[in-house]
C-alpha positions as CSV (number, residue, x, y, z in Angstrom):
1,X,200.1,-30.5,73.7
2,X,203.7,-30.7,74.0
3,X,203.2,-34.7,73.0
4,X,201.4,-33.6,69.7
5,X,203.9,-31.0,68.7
6,X,207.0,-30.3,70.6
7,X,209.7,-27.4,69.8
8,X,212.7,-25.7,71.3
9,X,212.1,-22.3,72.5
10,X,213.0,-19.1,70.4
11,X,216.6,-18.6,70.8
12,X,216.4,-15.1,72.2
13,X,214.4,-16.3,75.2
14,X,216.3,-16.8,78.7
15,X,215.3,-20.1,80.5
16,X,215.1,-22.5,77.7
17,X,215.4,-25.2,79.4
18,X,212.4,-27.4,78.2
19,X,212.3,-29.8,81.0
20,X,212.3,-27.1,83.5
21,X,209.8,-25.2,81.7
22,X,206.9,-28.2,81.9
23,X,207.9,-29.1,85.7
24,X,207.2,-25.7,86.3
25,X,204.2,-25.4,84.6
26,X,202.7,-28.7,86.1
27,X,202.8,-27.8,89.8
28,X,199.9,-27.7,91.4
29,X,198.2,-25.8,94.1
30,X,199.0,-27.3,96.6
31,X,202.4,-27.8,96.1
32,X,203.1,-24.2,95.3
33,X,204.1,-22.8,99.2
34,X,207.7,-23.6,100.7
35,X,210.1,-22.2,103.0
36,X,213.8,-23.3,101.8
37,X,217.3,-23.3,103.9
38,X,217.6,-19.7,103.8
39,X,214.1,-18.8,104.8
40,X,212.5,-17.4,101.6
41,X,208.9,-18.5,101.4
42,X,206.0,-18.7,99.3
43,X,202.7,-18.0,100.4
44,X,199.2,-18.2,98.2
45,X,196.9,-15.2,99.0
46,X,194.1,-13.6,97.5
47,X,195.4,-10.1,97.3
48,X,199.2,-9.7,97.8
49,X,198.9,-6.1,97.4
50,X,197.1,-5.6,100.3
51,X,199.9,-7.4,102.4
52,X,202.2,-5.4,100.9
53,X,200.3,-2.2,101.9
54,X,200.4,-3.6,105.2
55,X,203.6,-4.3,105.7
56,X,205.0,-0.9,104.4
57,X,202.7,1.0,107.0
58,X,204.0,-1.8,109.9
59,X,207.7,-0.7,109.0
60,X,207.0,2.9,108.8
61,X,205.0,3.0,112.4
62,X,207.7,0.8,113.8
63,X,210.9,3.0,113.1
64,X,208.7,6.1,114.3
65,X,207.9,4.2,117.7
66,X,210.7,2.8,118.1
67,X,212.8,5.7,116.9
68,X,215.0,3.4,114.7
69,X,216.4,3.9,111.0
70,X,214.3,2.4,108.3
71,X,216.3,1.9,105.0
72,X,213.6,0.1,102.1
73,X,214.1,-0.3,98.3
74,X,210.4,0.3,96.2
75,X,209.3,-0.8,93.6
76,X,207.2,1.5,90.9
77,X,205.0,2.3,89.6
78,X,202.1,1.4,92.2
79,X,200.1,4.5,92.8
80,X,197.0,3.3,94.4
81,X,199.5,1.0,97.1
82,X,201.7,4.2,98.0
83,X,198.7,6.5,98.0
84,X,197.1,3.5,100.6
85,X,200.4,3.7,102.9
86,X,200.4,7.5,102.9
87,X,196.7,7.9,103.9
88,X,197.2,4.9,107.0
89,X,200.3,7.3,107.9
90,X,198.4,10.8,107.8
91,X,195.2,9.1,109.7
92,X,197.6,7.5,112.6
93,X,200.4,10.4,112.4
94,X,202.9,7.8,111.8
95,X,206.6,10.2,111.6
96,X,208.8,9.0,108.8
97,X,211.5,10.7,110.1
98,X,214.0,7.7,110.3
99,X,212.7,6.6,106.6
100,X,215.0,6.6,104.1
101,X,213.3,5.5,101.0
102,X,215.0,4.6,97.3
103,X,213.0,4.0,93.8
104,X,215.0,1.1,92.7
105,X,214.9,2.0,88.9
106,X,213.9,4.9,86.4
107,X,213.7,5.4,82.6
108,X,216.9,7.0,80.4
109,X,217.2,7.7,76.7
110,X,218.9,6.1,74.2
111,X,222.3,8.2,75.2
112,X,221.8,7.3,79.0
113,X,219.6,10.4,80.0
114,X,217.6,9.9,83.0
115,X,214.1,10.8,82.7
116,X,213.4,14.3,84.6
117,X,211.7,14.6,87.7
118,X,209.0,16.4,85.3
119,X,208.0,13.4,83.3
120,X,204.5,12.1,83.6
121,X,205.0,8.7,83.0
122,X,208.5,8.8,85.0
123,X,208.9,6.2,87.8
124,X,210.9,8.9,90.1
125,X,207.6,11.3,89.5
126,X,205.2,8.5,90.7
127,X,207.4,7.8,93.7
128,X,207.6,11.3,94.8
129,X,204.0,12.3,93.3
130,X,202.0,9.3,94.5
131,X,203.7,8.4,97.5
132,X,206.3,10.9,99.3
133,X,203.7,14.2,98.7
134,X,201.0,12.6,100.0
135,X,202.4,12.0,103.0
136,X,200.9,15.0,105.4
137,X,204.0,17.5,105.0
138,X,204.7,17.6,108.9
139,X,205.1,13.9,109.1
140,X,207.5,13.6,105.7
141,X,210.7,13.0,106.3
142,X,213.5,16.1,104.3
143,X,213.1,15.2,100.6
144,X,217.1,13.8,100.7
145,X,215.8,10.6,102.3
146,X,213.1,10.1,99.4
147,X,215.7,8.9,96.8
148,X,215.3,8.7,93.3
149,X,217.5,8.2,89.9
150,X,219.0,11.1,88.9
151,X,221.7,12.0,85.8
152,X,223.9,12.5,88.9
153,X,223.6,9.1,91.0
154,X,223.3,7.5,87.9
155,X,227.1,6.1,87.4
156,X,227.7,2.0,88.3
157,X,227.8,1.5,92.1
158,X,227.0,5.6,93.2
159,X,223.1,4.3,94.2
160,X,223.9,1.2,95.4
161,X,227.2,2.8,97.6
162,X,224.0,5.4,99.3
163,X,221.5,2.2,100.1
164,X,224.7,0.6,101.7
165,X,225.5,3.9,103.6
166,X,221.9,5.2,104.9
167,X,221.2,0.8,105.4
168,X,224.4,0.3,107.6
169,X,225.5,-2.3,104.8
170,X,222.3,-2.6,103.4
171,X,218.1,-1.6,103.1
172,X,216.5,-3.7,105.3
173,X,213.9,-5.0,103.0
174,X,213.3,-5.0,99.0
175,X,209.7,-4.6,98.1
176,X,209.3,-6.1,94.8
177,X,207.6,-7.9,91.5
178,X,209.0,-9.9,88.9
179,X,208.5,-8.5,85.4
180,X,208.1,-10.6,82.2
181,X,211.7,-11.4,81.5
182,X,212.2,-12.5,85.0
183,X,214.1,-9.2,86.3
184,X,213.8,-7.4,89.3
185,X,214.2,-3.2,88.8
186,X,215.7,-3.5,85.0
187,X,218.2,-6.2,85.9
188,X,217.3,-7.7,82.6
189,X,218.4,-11.4,81.6
190,X,221.0,-11.2,78.7
191,X,221.9,-7.6,78.7
192,X,225.9,-7.0,78.2
193,X,225.4,-4.6,81.5
194,X,224.9,-7.2,83.5
195,X,227.3,-10.0,82.0
196,X,229.3,-11.7,84.6
197,X,230.9,-15.4,84.5
198,X,229.1,-16.9,87.8
199,X,226.5,-16.2,89.4
200,X,228.8,-15.2,92.2
201,X,229.8,-12.7,90.5
202,X,226.5,-11.7,89.1
203,X,225.2,-10.8,93.0
204,X,228.3,-8.8,93.4
205,X,227.3,-6.1,90.7
206,X,225.8,-2.8,91.6
207,X,223.7,-0.2,90.0
208,X,223.9,1.2,87.1
209,X,222.6,2.6,83.4
210,X,221.6,-0.6,81.1
211,X,219.4,-1.4,78.2
212,X,216.2,-3.0,78.6
213,X,215.4,-6.5,77.0
214,X,212.5,-6.8,74.1
215,X,210.6,-8.7,76.6
216,X,210.5,-5.7,79.3
217,X,210.1,-2.9,76.7
218,X,206.8,-5.6,75.3
219,X,206.0,-5.6,79.2
220,X,205.9,-1.9,79.9
221,X,203.6,-0.8,77.2
222,X,200.7,-2.9,78.6
223,X,200.9,-0.7,81.9
224,X,199.1,2.8,82.4
225,X,201.9,5.1,82.2
226,X,202.8,4.3,78.1
227,X,198.9,3.8,77.5
228,X,198.1,0.4,78.0
229,X,198.1,0.0,74.1
230,X,201.1,-2.1,73.5
231,X,202.6,1.0,72.0
232,X,206.4,-0.8,72.5
233,X,207.5,3.1,70.1
234,X,206.4,4.6,73.9
235,X,208.7,3.2,76.0
236,X,212.3,4.4,76.6
237,X,215.3,1.8,75.4
238,X,217.3,2.8,78.5
239,X,217.0,2.4,82.2
240,X,219.2,3.3,85.4
241,X,218.5,0.8,88.2
242,X,219.6,-1.1,91.5
243,X,222.1,-4.2,90.9
244,X,221.8,-7.7,92.1
245,X,224.0,-6.6,94.8
246,X,221.3,-4.6,96.6
247,X,219.0,-7.7,96.5
248,X,222.1,-10.2,98.0
249,X,222.7,-7.1,100.8
250,X,218.9,-6.3,101.6
251,X,218.0,-7.8,105.1
252,X,214.6,-9.2,104.3
253,X,212.5,-9.4,101.1
254,X,208.8,-8.9,100.1
255,X,207.7,-10.1,96.5
256,X,203.8,-9.8,95.3
257,X,203.0,-11.8,92.5
258,X,199.6,-10.3,91.3
259,X,199.1,-9.3,87.5
260,X,196.1,-10.2,85.9
261,X,193.7,-9.2,83.6
262,X,190.3,-9.3,83.9
263,X,189.9,-11.9,81.9
264,X,192.0,-13.7,83.8
265,X,195.1,-13.6,80.8
266,X,198.4,-12.8,82.8
267,X,202.2,-12.5,81.6
268,X,203.3,-12.9,85.4
269,X,201.5,-16.6,85.9
270,X,204.8,-18.3,83.8
271,X,207.7,-16.1,85.0
272,X,206.5,-16.5,88.7
273,X,207.0,-20.0,88.6
274,X,210.3,-20.0,86.6
275,X,211.5,-17.4,89.0
276,X,210.1,-19.3,92.2
277,X,210.4,-23.0,91.3
278,X,213.0,-23.1,88.5
279,X,217.0,-22.6,89.1
280,X,218.3,-19.8,90.7
281,X,220.0,-18.0,87.8
282,X,221.3,-15.3,86.0
283,X,218.9,-16.6,83.5
284,X,216.2,-15.7,85.6
285,X,217.9,-12.6,88.0
286,X,214.6,-12.7,90.1
287,X,215.1,-15.9,91.2
288,X,218.3,-14.5,93.4
289,X,215.6,-13.3,95.6
290,X,215.3,-17.2,97.3
291,X,219.3,-16.4,98.3
292,X,218.0,-14.6,101.4
293,X,215.0,-14.7,103.8
294,X,211.9,-13.3,102.7
295,X,208.3,-13.8,101.4
296,X,206.8,-14.1,97.7
297,X,202.5,-13.2,98.2
298,X,201.5,-15.2,94.9
299,X,197.8,-14.4,94.7
300,X,195.0,-17.1,94.2
301,X,194.8,-16.2,90.0
302,X,198.3,-16.3,89.4
303,X,198.2,-19.7,90.9
304,X,196.0,-21.4,88.7
305,X,196.6,-24.0,86.4
306,X,197.4,-23.3,82.8
307,X,194.2,-24.0,81.5
308,X,194.4,-21.9,77.9
309,X,196.5,-24.9,77.3
310,X,193.4,-27.4,77.1
311,X,190.3,-27.0,75.1
312,X,187.1,-25.2,76.1
313,X,189.3,-24.7,78.8
314,X,189.7,-20.2,79.2
315,X,191.5,-18.6,82.1
316,X,188.0,-16.8,83.4
317,X,186.5,-20.5,83.9
318,X,188.9,-21.1,86.1
């Protein structure tokens, strides 16, 4: 395709290295799995979400039977997965007294006011109502150990400091899934709130109020809480979020890349490859996951070749 008509990506896009983009597009399925020098692995599986549920439940279980504190950072929104974890906790009577759970982000309006916990499309609302309150009352930790962003903790580094205080320097694990511009949580590339001169400085930035990139707003307009209709006007323009510091400080990382539409199309297929096979850089913030121990589980659907670039082949046919 690009031999017939070459062009540079739009100037407002992150990760504009044409040669890098060509290389990651053409990585074959058999070359996608690896473990790097930092102990970060990529594994291709049928359904990463099932592994996510298993991993969360197992760590909650260990915190109970070993009577050890456990601190984790969680993405939103994942109602089905979190309800499944809660169901298993209830079935097997796992006491969550030692758990400190942190939602990684939340919406904010143009003036920086954080969405209240009564906001039905809110990330904190989902984290509480589809996870915490689905755990049997006698098994839940105190509500003070189920952390969400509020106007009281939105200041620079406040939430990060709390994670480090609860987790003895950092979370035991951060669960995540990359977004369209290559973000983790709302750590978007190119926004003024996460500007840094070097990658080292970038990795020291903690939680804060931030501005969403256009790609993030477009991505979220496709999700159910915002109507799943491309209603970009329904997506709040700002957010509060963990920072790169919280990812780097975590003792382990678990990522899942599995967002695919019924017809096989996916906006996540390309950014998954940029994150996992491109350079570790601020242009793709999620790539800093590769700086430490962890695993990214990529679905077979995301690992498919880019068939839509060839005449007569569609995603659903691959």
